[in-house]
A tleap script that builds the chain and sets N, CA, C and O, in Angstrom:
source leaprc.protein.ff14SB
mol = sequence {
  NSER VAL ASN ARG ASN VAL PHE TRP SER LEU
  VAL LEU CYS THR PHE TYR GLY LEU ALA ASP
  ASN LEU TRP ALA GLY THR VAL PHE ALA ALA
  TYR LEU GLU ILE THR ASN ASP ASP HIE ASN
  SER ALA VAL GLY TYR VAL GLU GLY ALA ASN
  GLY ILE ALA ALA LEU LEU THR ALA ILE PRO
  VAL GLY TYR LEU ALA ASP LYS TYR PRO ARG
  SER ARG ILE ILE TRP ILE GLY GLY ILE ALA
  LEU ILE LEU THR ALA CYS ALA HIE THR ALA
  VAL LEU PHE TYR VAL CGLY
}
set mol.1.N position { 44.402 73.170 93.478 }
set mol.1.CA position { 44.938 72.227 92.515 }
set mol.1.C position { 44.167 72.367 91.194 }
set mol.1.O position { 42.936 72.382 91.174 }
set mol.2.N position { 44.905 72.467 90.121 }
set mol.2.CA position { 44.308 72.637 88.795 }
set mol.2.C position { 44.277 71.292 88.086 }
set mol.2.O position { 45.226 70.511 88.162 }
set mol.3.N position { 43.188 71.036 87.405 }
set mol.3.CA position { 43.051 69.818 86.618 }
set mol.3.C position { 44.175 69.753 85.582 }
set mol.3.O position { 44.587 70.779 85.040 }
set mol.4.N position { 44.663 68.553 85.315 }
set mol.4.CA position { 45.777 68.376 84.381 }
set mol.4.C position { 45.429 68.903 82.987 }
set mol.4.O position { 46.260 69.545 82.344 }
set mol.5.N position { 44.214 68.639 82.521 }
set mol.5.CA position { 43.818 69.116 81.192 }
set mol.5.C position { 43.730 70.637 81.137 }
set mol.5.O position { 44.080 71.252 80.130 }
set mol.6.N position { 43.262 71.233 82.220 }
set mol.6.CA position { 43.196 72.693 82.274 }
set mol.6.C position { 44.603 73.281 82.233 }
set mol.6.O position { 44.851 74.269 81.541 }
set mol.7.N position { 45.521 72.670 82.976 }
set mol.7.CA position { 46.909 73.141 82.987 }
set mol.7.C position { 47.510 73.101 81.589 }
set mol.7.O position { 48.087 74.086 81.130 }
set mol.8.N position { 47.375 71.962 80.913 }
set mol.8.CA position { 47.964 71.839 79.576 }
set mol.8.C position { 47.264 72.735 78.566 }
set mol.8.O position { 47.897 73.221 77.629 }
set mol.9.N position { 45.977 72.958 78.742 }
set mol.9.CA position { 45.273 73.886 77.868 }
set mol.9.C position { 45.812 75.303 78.029 }
set mol.9.O position { 45.980 76.022 77.044 }
set mol.10.N position { 46.080 75.702 79.263 }
set mol.10.CA position { 46.649 77.031 79.505 }
set mol.10.C position { 48.058 77.155 78.937 }
set mol.10.O position { 48.420 78.194 78.384 }
set mol.11.N position { 48.855 76.091 79.072 }
set mol.11.CA position { 50.213 76.103 78.511 }
set mol.11.C position { 50.151 76.242 76.995 }
set mol.11.O position { 50.876 77.052 76.417 }
set mol.12.N position { 49.287 75.457 76.343 }
set mol.12.CA position { 49.176 75.524 74.885 }
set mol.12.C position { 48.630 76.872 74.419 }
set mol.12.O position { 49.070 77.397 73.396 }
set mol.13.N position { 47.689 77.427 75.151 }
set mol.13.CA position { 47.169 78.753 74.786 }
set mol.13.C position { 48.250 79.816 74.896 }
set mol.13.O position { 48.294 80.751 74.096 }
set mol.14.N position { 49.122 79.672 75.888 }
set mol.14.CA position { 50.229 80.618 76.028 }
set mol.14.C position { 51.161 80.532 74.832 }
set mol.14.O position { 51.511 81.551 74.238 }
set mol.15.N position { 51.569 79.302 74.472 }
set mol.15.CA position { 52.442 79.139 73.313 }
set mol.15.C position { 51.761 79.600 72.032 }
set mol.15.O position { 52.395 80.208 71.170 }
set mol.16.N position { 50.473 79.310 71.910 }
set mol.16.CA position { 49.754 79.739 70.717 }
set mol.16.C position { 49.700 81.261 70.627 }
set mol.16.O position { 49.892 81.837 69.557 }
set mol.17.N position { 49.440 81.893 71.746 }
set mol.17.CA position { 49.395 83.353 71.754 }
set mol.17.C position { 50.727 83.965 71.372 }
set mol.17.O position { 50.775 84.925 70.603 }
set mol.18.N position { 51.811 83.415 71.903 }
set mol.18.CA position { 53.143 83.926 71.558 }
set mol.18.C position { 53.445 83.713 70.074 }
set mol.18.O position { 53.897 84.626 69.384 }
set mol.19.N position { 53.192 82.508 69.600 }
set mol.19.CA position { 53.484 82.196 68.203 }
set mol.19.C position { 52.613 83.019 67.261 }
set mol.19.O position { 53.089 83.511 66.238 }
set mol.20.N position { 51.345 83.168 67.606 }
set mol.20.CA position { 50.439 83.920 66.745 }
set mol.20.C position { 50.825 85.391 66.684 }
set mol.20.O position { 50.774 86.007 65.619 }
set mol.21.N position { 51.208 85.946 67.814 }
set mol.21.CA position { 51.612 87.349 67.812 }
set mol.21.C position { 52.903 87.571 67.037 }
set mol.21.O position { 53.069 88.612 66.401 }
set mol.22.N position { 53.805 86.622 67.079 }
set mol.22.CA position { 55.044 86.768 66.315 }
set mol.22.C position { 54.816 86.519 64.833 }
set mol.22.O position { 55.335 87.252 63.991 }
set mol.23.N position { 54.051 85.498 64.512 }
set mol.23.CA position { 53.897 85.115 63.123 }
set mol.23.C position { 52.912 86.012 62.388 }
set mol.23.O position { 53.225 86.537 61.320 }
set mol.24.N position { 51.732 86.190 62.952 }
set mol.24.CA position { 50.687 86.913 62.233 }
set mol.24.C position { 50.538 88.350 62.697 }
set mol.24.O position { 49.782 89.116 62.100 }
set mol.25.N position { 51.231 88.719 63.728 }
set mol.25.CA position { 51.070 90.058 64.268 }
set mol.25.C position { 51.941 91.083 63.572 }
set mol.25.O position { 52.662 90.783 62.621 }
set mol.26.N position { 51.851 92.276 64.067 }
set mol.26.CA position { 52.580 93.377 63.455 }
set mol.26.C position { 54.080 93.305 63.721 }
set mol.26.O position { 54.865 93.934 63.012 }
set mol.27.N position { 54.480 92.549 64.731 }
set mol.27.CA position { 55.912 92.444 65.028 }
set mol.27.C position { 56.640 91.793 63.859 }
set mol.27.O position { 57.678 92.291 63.423 }
set mol.28.N position { 56.116 90.701 63.354 }
set mol.28.CA position { 56.772 90.000 62.255 }
set mol.28.C position { 56.692 90.799 60.960 }
set mol.28.O position { 57.649 90.826 60.186 }
set mol.29.N position { 55.556 91.448 60.723 }
set mol.29.CA position { 55.425 92.278 59.509 }
set mol.29.C position { 56.420 93.427 59.540 }
set mol.29.O position { 57.050 93.732 58.527 }
set mol.30.N position { 56.564 94.060 60.688 }
set mol.30.CA position { 57.537 95.153 60.810 }
set mol.30.C position { 58.959 94.631 60.644 }
set mol.30.O position { 59.795 95.283 60.017 }
set mol.31.N position { 59.231 93.465 61.202 }
set mol.31.CA position { 60.555 92.857 61.067 }
set mol.31.C position { 60.880 92.579 59.596 }
set mol.31.O position { 61.991 92.850 59.141 }
set mol.32.N position { 59.916 92.043 58.865 }
set mol.32.CA position { 60.141 91.771 57.441 }
set mol.32.C position { 60.358 93.060 56.653 }
set mol.32.O position { 61.207 93.115 55.763 }
set mol.33.N position { 59.602 94.076 56.977 }
set mol.33.CA position { 59.752 95.336 56.257 }
set mol.33.C position { 61.118 95.969 56.536 }
set mol.33.O position { 61.754 96.501 55.625 }
set mol.34.N position { 61.564 95.911 57.776 }
set mol.34.CA position { 62.863 96.489 58.128 }
set mol.34.C position { 64.004 95.734 57.468 }
set mol.34.O position { 64.952 96.346 56.976 }
set mol.35.N position { 63.920 94.404 57.452 }
set mol.35.CA position { 65.010 93.606 56.876 }
set mol.35.C position { 65.021 93.620 55.355 }
set mol.35.O position { 65.988 93.163 54.744 }
set mol.36.N position { 63.956 94.138 54.727 }
set mol.36.CA position { 63.893 94.204 53.267 }
set mol.36.C position { 63.900 95.640 52.761 }
set mol.36.O position { 63.201 95.964 51.801 }
set mol.37.N position { 64.674 96.491 53.395 }
set mol.37.CA position { 64.845 97.884 52.964 }
set mol.37.C position { 63.520 98.614 52.797 }
set mol.37.O position { 63.309 99.319 51.810 }
set mol.38.N position { 62.632 98.442 53.764 }
set mol.38.CA position { 61.341 99.124 53.799 }
set mol.38.C position { 60.451 98.838 52.594 }
set mol.38.O position { 59.694 99.706 52.161 }
set mol.39.N position { 60.539 97.623 52.051 }
set mol.39.CA position { 59.643 97.193 50.984 }
set mol.39.C position { 58.588 96.267 51.567 }
set mol.39.O position { 58.890 95.442 52.428 }
set mol.40.N position { 57.368 96.399 51.106 }
set mol.40.CA position { 56.266 95.593 51.619 }
set mol.40.C position { 56.106 94.258 50.902 }
set mol.40.O position { 55.245 93.469 51.289 }
set mol.41.N position { 56.884 93.979 49.895 }
set mol.41.CA position { 56.687 92.758 49.116 }
set mol.41.C position { 56.864 91.505 49.966 }
set mol.41.O position { 56.116 90.541 49.801 }
set mol.42.N position { 57.837 91.499 50.869 }
set mol.42.CA position { 58.053 90.320 51.716 }
set mol.42.C position { 56.849 90.071 52.624 }
set mol.42.O position { 56.479 88.923 52.870 }
set mol.43.N position { 56.250 91.132 53.112 }
set mol.43.CA position { 55.063 90.990 53.957 }
set mol.43.C position { 53.932 90.352 53.147 }
set mol.43.O position { 53.229 89.474 53.647 }
set mol.44.N position { 53.760 90.782 51.927 }
set mol.44.CA position { 52.727 90.201 51.066 }
set mol.44.C position { 52.972 88.739 50.774 }
set mol.44.O position { 52.032 87.944 50.783 }
set mol.45.N position { 54.216 88.364 50.516 }
set mol.45.CA position { 54.534 86.958 50.264 }
set mol.45.C position { 54.251 86.093 51.483 }
set mol.45.O position { 53.704 84.998 51.360 }
set mol.46.N position { 54.622 86.581 52.651 }
set mol.46.CA position { 54.395 85.810 53.871 }
set mol.46.C position { 52.902 85.677 54.159 }
set mol.46.O position { 52.437 84.602 54.537 }
set mol.47.N position { 52.158 86.749 53.984 }
set mol.47.CA position { 50.710 86.674 54.203 }
set mol.47.C position { 50.056 85.736 53.185 }
set mol.47.O position { 49.134 84.996 53.528 }
set mol.48.N position { 50.526 85.763 51.950 }
set mol.48.CA position { 50.011 84.834 50.946 }
set mol.48.C position { 50.321 83.396 51.283 }
set mol.48.O position { 49.462 82.526 51.146 }
set mol.49.N position { 51.547 83.132 51.725 }
set mol.49.CA position { 51.921 81.773 52.127 }
set mol.49.C position { 51.104 81.313 53.325 }
set mol.49.O position { 50.731 80.143 53.416 }
set mol.50.N position { 50.826 82.232 54.244 }
set mol.50.CA position { 50.007 81.898 55.404 }
set mol.50.C position { 48.591 81.506 54.967 }
set mol.50.O position { 48.035 80.531 55.474 }
set mol.51.N position { 48.021 82.243 54.050 }
set mol.51.CA position { 46.687 81.918 53.546 }
set mol.51.C position { 46.650 80.589 52.812 }
set mol.51.O position { 45.719 79.805 52.993 }
set mol.52.N position { 47.650 80.333 51.989 }
set mol.52.CA position { 47.708 79.065 51.257 }
set mol.52.C position { 47.878 77.896 52.223 }
set mol.52.O position { 47.254 76.850 52.041 }
set mol.53.N position { 48.715 78.059 53.247 }
set mol.53.CA position { 48.907 76.993 54.235 }
set mol.53.C position { 47.597 76.706 54.972 }
set mol.53.O position { 47.266 75.545 55.215 }
set mol.54.N position { 46.857 77.748 55.325 }
set mol.54.CA position { 45.567 77.544 55.990 }
set mol.54.C position { 44.582 76.832 55.068 }
set mol.54.O position { 43.830 75.961 55.505 }
set mol.55.N position { 44.593 77.205 53.803 }
set mol.55.CA position { 43.702 76.586 52.828 }
set mol.55.C position { 44.023 75.103 52.643 }
set mol.55.O position { 43.118 74.269 52.608 }
set mol.56.N position { 45.300 74.779 52.525 }
set mol.56.CA position { 45.708 73.403 52.267 }
set mol.56.C position { 45.571 72.486 53.478 }
set mol.56.O position { 45.463 71.271 53.312 }
set mol.57.N position { 45.572 73.029 54.675 }
set mol.57.CA position { 45.490 72.187 55.867 }
set mol.57.C position { 44.098 72.116 56.476 }
set mol.57.O position { 43.846 71.236 57.299 }
set mol.58.N position { 43.185 73.006 56.104 }
set mol.58.CA position { 41.867 73.034 56.738 }
set mol.58.C position { 41.078 71.746 56.498 }
set mol.58.O position { 40.535 71.176 57.444 }
set mol.59.N position { 41.007 71.288 55.274 }
set mol.59.CA position { 40.218 70.096 54.968 }
set mol.59.C position { 40.838 68.828 55.554 }
set mol.59.O position { 40.110 68.043 56.161 }
set mol.60.N position { 42.155 68.584 55.403 }
set mol.60.CA position { 42.715 67.377 56.025 }
set mol.60.C position { 42.578 67.364 57.553 }
set mol.60.O position { 42.302 66.317 58.139 }
set mol.61.N position { 42.766 68.495 58.184 }
set mol.61.CA position { 42.631 68.540 59.649 }
set mol.61.C position { 41.175 68.311 60.048 }
set mol.61.O position { 40.911 67.611 61.025 }
set mol.62.N position { 40.242 68.879 59.324 }
set mol.62.CA position { 38.825 68.625 59.596 }
set mol.62.C position { 38.466 67.167 59.432 }
set mol.62.O position { 37.706 66.619 60.231 }
set mol.63.N position { 39.004 66.533 58.406 }
set mol.63.CA position { 38.765 65.104 58.188 }
set mol.63.C position { 39.326 64.272 59.343 }
set mol.63.O position { 38.652 63.379 59.857 }
set mol.64.N position { 40.562 64.572 59.748 }
set mol.64.CA position { 41.168 63.838 60.857 }
set mol.64.C position { 40.396 64.047 62.154 }
set mol.64.O position { 40.255 63.118 62.949 }
set mol.65.N position { 39.899 65.255 62.368 }
set mol.65.CA position { 39.133 65.541 63.582 }
set mol.65.C position { 37.826 64.754 63.609 }
set mol.65.O position { 37.346 64.387 64.682 }
set mol.66.N position { 37.247 64.493 62.441 }
set mol.66.CA position { 36.024 63.692 62.386 }
set mol.66.C position { 36.301 62.198 62.500 }
set mol.66.O position { 35.473 61.451 63.020 }
set mol.67.N position { 37.455 61.761 62.020 }
set mol.67.CA position { 37.756 60.325 61.973 }
set mol.67.C position { 38.332 59.790 63.281 }
set mol.67.O position { 38.017 58.666 63.671 }
set mol.68.N position { 39.161 60.561 63.958 }
set mol.68.CA position { 39.857 60.102 65.163 }
set mol.68.C position { 39.320 60.818 66.393 }
set mol.68.O position { 38.660 61.851 66.277 }
set mol.69.N position { 39.603 60.272 67.569 }
set mol.69.CA position { 39.121 60.930 68.796 }
set mol.69.C position { 39.682 62.347 68.943 }
set mol.69.O position { 40.832 62.628 68.603 }
set mol.70.N position { 38.842 63.204 69.450 }
set mol.70.CA position { 39.203 64.616 69.580 }
set mol.70.C position { 40.438 64.807 70.457 }
set mol.70.O position { 41.282 65.653 70.162 }
set mol.71.N position { 40.546 64.037 71.519 }
set mol.71.CA position { 41.680 64.201 72.431 }
set mol.71.C position { 43.007 63.899 71.735 }
set mol.71.O position { 44.008 64.565 71.999 }
set mol.72.N position { 43.025 62.921 70.865 }
set mol.72.CA position { 44.257 62.591 70.137 }
set mol.72.C position { 44.642 63.700 69.160 }
set mol.72.O position { 45.815 64.058 69.048 }
set mol.73.N position { 43.656 64.237 68.460 }
set mol.73.CA position { 43.926 65.312 67.501 }
set mol.73.C position { 44.399 66.574 68.228 }
set mol.73.O position { 45.312 67.254 67.761 }
set mol.74.N position { 43.783 66.883 69.360 }
set mol.74.CA position { 44.216 68.047 70.132 }
set mol.74.C position { 45.636 67.849 70.639 }
set mol.74.O position { 46.430 68.789 70.631 }
set mol.75.N position { 45.968 66.642 71.081 }
set mol.75.CA position { 47.323 66.353 71.565 }
set mol.75.C position { 48.344 66.516 70.441 }
set mol.75.O position { 49.389 67.138 70.635 }
set mol.76.N position { 48.049 65.967 69.287 }
set mol.76.CA position { 48.956 66.091 68.139 }
set mol.76.C position { 49.087 67.558 67.730 }
set mol.76.O position { 50.186 68.026 67.430 }
set mol.77.N position { 47.971 68.280 67.718 }
set mol.77.CA position { 48.018 69.702 67.386 }
set mol.77.C position { 48.842 70.500 68.381 }
set mol.77.O position { 49.546 71.437 68.003 }
set mol.78.N position { 48.754 70.132 69.648 }
set mol.78.CA position { 49.549 70.817 70.667 }
set mol.78.C position { 51.033 70.586 70.475 }
set mol.78.O position { 51.834 71.513 70.594 }
set mol.79.N position { 51.399 69.352 70.177 }
set mol.79.CA position { 52.813 69.042 69.917 }
set mol.79.C position { 53.292 69.779 68.667 }
set mol.79.O position { 54.388 70.340 68.654 }
set mol.80.N position { 52.471 69.777 67.622 }
set mol.80.CA position { 52.840 70.489 66.391 }
set mol.80.C position { 52.978 71.987 66.645 }
set mol.80.O position { 53.865 72.632 66.084 }
set mol.81.N position { 52.117 72.539 67.476 }
set mol.81.CA position { 52.194 73.959 67.803 }
set mol.81.C position { 53.489 74.296 68.528 }
set mol.81.O position { 54.145 75.288 68.211 }
set mol.82.N position { 53.852 73.476 69.493 }
set mol.82.CA position { 55.093 73.714 70.233 }
set mol.82.C position { 56.305 73.592 69.315 }
set mol.82.O position { 57.210 74.424 69.379 }
set mol.83.N position { 56.336 72.571 68.464 }
set mol.83.CA position { 57.454 72.401 67.533 }
set mol.83.C position { 57.539 73.553 66.538 }
set mol.83.O position { 58.632 74.017 66.213 }
set mol.84.N position { 56.393 74.011 66.058 }
set mol.84.CA position { 56.374 75.123 65.123 }
set mol.84.C position { 56.858 76.407 65.781 }
set mol.84.O position { 57.616 77.167 65.179 }
set mol.85.N position { 56.427 76.649 67.008 }
set mol.85.CA position { 56.867 77.847 67.721 }
set mol.85.C position { 58.376 77.811 67.949 }
set mol.85.O position { 59.051 78.831 67.808 }
set mol.86.N position { 58.905 76.641 68.301 }
set mol.86.CA position { 60.354 76.512 68.504 }
set mol.86.C position { 61.111 76.717 67.193 }
set mol.86.O position { 62.145 77.385 67.167 }
set mol.87.N position { 60.600 76.145 66.111 }
set mol.87.CA position { 61.256 76.305 64.809 }
set mol.87.C position { 61.218 77.762 64.364 }
set mol.87.O position { 62.204 78.275 63.833 }
set mol.88.N position { 60.102 78.423 64.574 }
set mol.88.CA position { 59.983 79.823 64.181 }
set mol.88.C position { 60.939 80.692 64.988 }
set mol.88.O position { 61.569 81.600 64.445 }
set mol.89.N position { 61.045 80.416 66.274 }
set mol.89.CA position { 61.973 81.159 67.118 }
set mol.89.C position { 63.409 80.931 66.660 }
set mol.89.O position { 64.203 81.871 66.610 }
set mol.90.N position { 63.745 79.690 66.328 }
set mol.90.CA position { 65.106 79.389 65.860 }
set mol.90.C position { 65.403 80.111 64.546 }
set mol.90.O position { 66.511 80.614 64.358 }
set mol.91.N position { 64.443 80.169 63.648 }
set mol.91.CA position { 64.648 80.880 62.382 }
set mol.91.C position { 64.853 82.366 62.630 }
set mol.91.O position { 65.716 82.986 62.009 }
set mol.92.N position { 64.073 82.939 63.525 }
set mol.92.CA position { 64.244 84.377 63.817 }
set mol.92.C position { 65.628 84.657 64.426 }
set mol.92.O position { 66.263 85.657 64.089 }
set mol.93.N position { 66.088 83.783 65.311 }
set mol.93.CA position { 67.426 83.983 65.878 }
set mol.93.C position { 68.499 83.792 64.820 }
set mol.93.O position { 69.506 84.500 64.835 }
set mol.94.N position { 68.309 82.851 63.901 }
set mol.94.CA position { 69.304 82.601 62.856 }
set mol.94.C position { 69.363 83.762 61.871 }
set mol.94.O position { 70.446 84.197 61.480 }
set mol.95.N position { 68.193 84.263 61.470 }
set mol.95.CA position { 68.146 85.345 60.499 }
set mol.95.C position { 68.529 86.671 61.134 }
set mol.95.O position { 69.283 87.452 60.554 }
set mol.96.N position { 68.006 86.920 62.332 }
set mol.96.CA position { 68.210 88.222 62.947 }
set mol.96.C position { 69.468 88.289 63.739 }
set mol.96.O position { 69.777 89.330 64.320 }
savepdb mol mol.pdb
quit
């Protein structure tokens, strides 16, 4: 029998791994290059947007992690991760 927290941690790590490989990995970069007539500009824009998003969210998330209990922030982050992965998958199916 696996502890409930361990189970949910493994589930979230699985979703995170899938989302990270699609979003930040070479699969998405190759997909963008193919859909833009072999131009790298779209890859650069996406990587730039990714960096800006990380920059803009790092301080607020750090503040929330210090102000509220860690378990609540991890739970909210897990829900946000699942929703983001689903939205990203839906966009890829819609575009592709």
